[in-house]
Each structure stands twice: as C-alpha cells, then as structure tokens.
C-alpha positions in Angstrom: 5.0 -5.6 -21.8 3.1 -2.3 -21.4 4.2 -2.1 -17.7 7.8 -2.5 -18.7 7.5 0.3 -21.3 5.9 2.6 -18.6 8.7 1.9 -16.1 11.3 2.5 -18.8 9.6 5.8 -19.8 9.5 6.9 -16.1 13.1 6.0 -15.7 14.0 8.2 -18.7 11.9 11.2 -17.6 14.0 14.4 -17.4 15.1 15.5 -14.0 15.3 19.2 -13.2 17.6 20.2 -10.4 17.3 23.7 -8.9 19.1 25.6 -6.2 17.7 28.6 -4.3 21.1 30.3 -4.1 23.7 31.0 -6.7 27.1 29.3 -6.4 29.8 31.3 -4.7 32.7 32.7 -6.7 35.6 30.3 -6.9 39.3 30.5 -7.5 40.5 29.6 -11.0 40.6 25.8 -11.5 38.5 24.9 -8.5 35.1 23.3 -8.6 32.3 25.6 -7.6 30.2 24.5 -4.5 26.5 24.7 -4.9 24.6 25.6 -1.7 21.0 25.5 -1.1 18.4 24.1 1.2 18.8 20.7 2.9 17.7 17.8 0.7 14.1 16.7 1.2 12.3 13.6 0.2 11.2 13.6 -3.5 7.7 14.7 -4.3 5.1 12.1 -4.7 4.8 10.8 -8.3 1.3 11.6 -9.7 -0.8 8.7 -10.9 -0.3 7.9 -14.6 -3.0 5.8 -16.3 -2.5 4.2 -19.7 -5.2 2.1 -21.4 -5.1 0.2 -24.7 -6.9 -2.7 -26.2 -4.8 -5.1 -24.0 -5.7 -3.6 -20.7 -5.0 -0.8 -18.2 -1.8 0.1 -16.3 -1.7 2.7 -13.5 1.4 3.7 -11.7 2.1 6.3 -9.0 0.9 7.3 -5.6 -2.8 6.6 -5.4 -2.8 4.1 -8.3 -4.0 1.5 -5.8 -6.3 2.1 -2.9 -4.9 -0.3 -0.2 -8.5 -0.8 1.2 -9.5 -2.5 -2.1 -6.9 -5.3 -1.7 -8.8 -7.1 1.2 -5.7 -7.3 3.3 -5.5 -6.1 7.0 -3.8 -2.7 7.0 -1.4 -1.8 9.8 -3.0 1.0 11.9 -1.6 4.4 11.0 0.4 3.1 7.9 0.4 5.6 5.1 1.1 5.1 1.4 4.8 5.7 0.5 5.8 8.7 -1.4 7.3 8.4 -4.8 5.9 5.7 -7.1 4.1 3.9 -4.2 1.6 1.9 -6.3 1.2 -0.1 -9.5 -1.8 -1.8 -11.0 -2.3 -3.8 -14.3 -5.5 -5.4 -15.6 -6.4 -7.3 -18.7 -8.8 -9.9 -19.8 -7.1 -12.6 -17.7 -7.1 -10.7 -14.4 -5.4 -8.0 -12.5 -2.3 -7.3 -10.3 -2.1 -4.5 -7.8 0.9 -3.6 -5.6 1.1 -0.8 -3.1 3.8 0.2 -0.6 3.1 1.6 2.9 5.2 3.3 5.5 4.6 2.3 9.1 5.7 4.6 11.9 6.5 1.8 14.3 9.3 -0.7 15.1 9.7 -3.6 12.7 9.0 -6.2 15.4 5.6 -4.5 16.2 4.5 -4.4 12.6 5.6 -8.0 12.1 3.8 -9.2 15.2 0.6 -7.3 14.2 0.6 -9.0 10.7 1.3 -12.4 12.2 -1.8 -11.9 14.5 -4.0 -10.5 11.7 -3.1 -12.7 8.7 -5.6 -15.4 7.9 -5.1 -18.7 9.7 -3.9 -20.5 6.5 -1.3 -17.8 5.6 2.1 -19.1 4.7 4.9 -17.2 6.5 8.5 -16.8 5.3 11.4 -15.0 7.0 14.8 -14.0 5.6 17.5 -12.1 7.4 20.7 -10.7 5.8 22.8 -8.9 8.3 20.6 -6.5 10.2 18.0 -6.3 7.4 14.9 -8.6 7.6 12.1 -9.5 5.2 9.0 -11.3 6.4 6.1 -12.2 4.1 2.6 -13.6 4.7 0.9 -15.2 1.7 -2.6 -16.6 1.3 -5.2 -17.4 -1.4 -8.8 -16.3 -1.2 -11.5 -18.8 -0.5 -12.6 -19.0 -4.1 -9.0 -19.5 -5.2 -8.9 -16.5 -7.6 -6.9 -14.0 -5.5 -3.4 -14.5 -4.2 -2.4 -12.0 -1.6 1.0 -11.3 -0.2 2.1 -8.9 2.6 5.8 -8.3 2.8 7.5 -6.3 5.5 11.0 -5.2 4.9 13.4 -3.3 7.0 15.1 -0.3 5.4 17.8 0.7 7.8 15.6 -0.5 10.6 12.4 1.1 9.5 9.6 -1.1 8.3 8.2 -0.8 4.8 5.0 -2.8 4.0 4.3 -4.0 0.5 0.9 -5.5 -0.3 0.3 -7.3 -3.6 -2.7 -9.0 -5.0 -3.1 -11.1 -8.2 -6.6 -11.9 -9.2 -7.5 -14.2 -12.1 -10.7 -14.1 -14.1 -12.4 -17.3 -15.2 -13.0 -20.8 -13.9 
C-alpha cells in the first residue's frame, strides 16, 4: 500500500516547463509557437526513501544497487535514467527492481543472459510484432529468493529489468 501511495504522489508531482527563448510575436487569433532547445531525456529522479512502522520503500535512480541482487549483469549495462529502481522491505521480506540500459543489440544481450543464467533457470519468450520480451527466472538454492531477468525491446533497443523477491523465515 505504501508503494502505491508513493507512486501516486510521484505521478502528481508538479512539472515545470521552461524555454530558453521567448515566443515570437503572432498575428491576432493564431497560436504562438514556443521555440527552444531540442528536447533531451528527462533528468534522473533522485532517490526517495520512506520508512514507517511497516517497512521501508525506496524509489528512484540508485534505490537499488544491481550488484546486490546476485544476478549476472550484462557488461557495460548502466542504470536507466528516470525512476530506474524500486525497493520495498518489511518483516516478511523484500522486493527490489532495477532497470538497466544495454548499448548492444537485443540478440546479443539475450544470448549473453541465456549463457549466464543458472542451469535451472526457466526461460520464457513473447513476441508481438517486432517487439520481443524474454525472461529468465530462478530460485536461490535456499528457496528464499526468486530472481527474474527480463529483456524487452523498446523500438529495437534492449532494456534489462532485474527483480528479486526475498522472503524471511522458514
């Protein structure tokens, strides 16, 4: 529930739009054209951490260190800008999700994960038109951590999403 509240609050955050040049004068009744620099990717969202008696939620770039998820990381992959990561922990366990960008062809990233996923990993593949999703899922030896690596195409470029759910207790 706390995670839903955070996502809702982030979605409602005010957005400020600026332009480096003033709009040109227009004829009466016409719509002014705003000019300015070419659009760029949005700045990375800072990490937000909220803790209460139920647990801790962190969201934003850097909220999850991919190295702590005990999943092979594609060489050269970097954390995605924007939200990028989410983690949630409470008395029952934790969930961590991070998104990485890979500067390589989808087929290379998929082949690399296929070769580096544990032997017992379950593989799933879904294609819709030219877009592809492949996932590799496995459970840790002690049965307490479920890990999933998902590789999606986004207009042909691969995006890697790594998630881990860890349970506490017997």
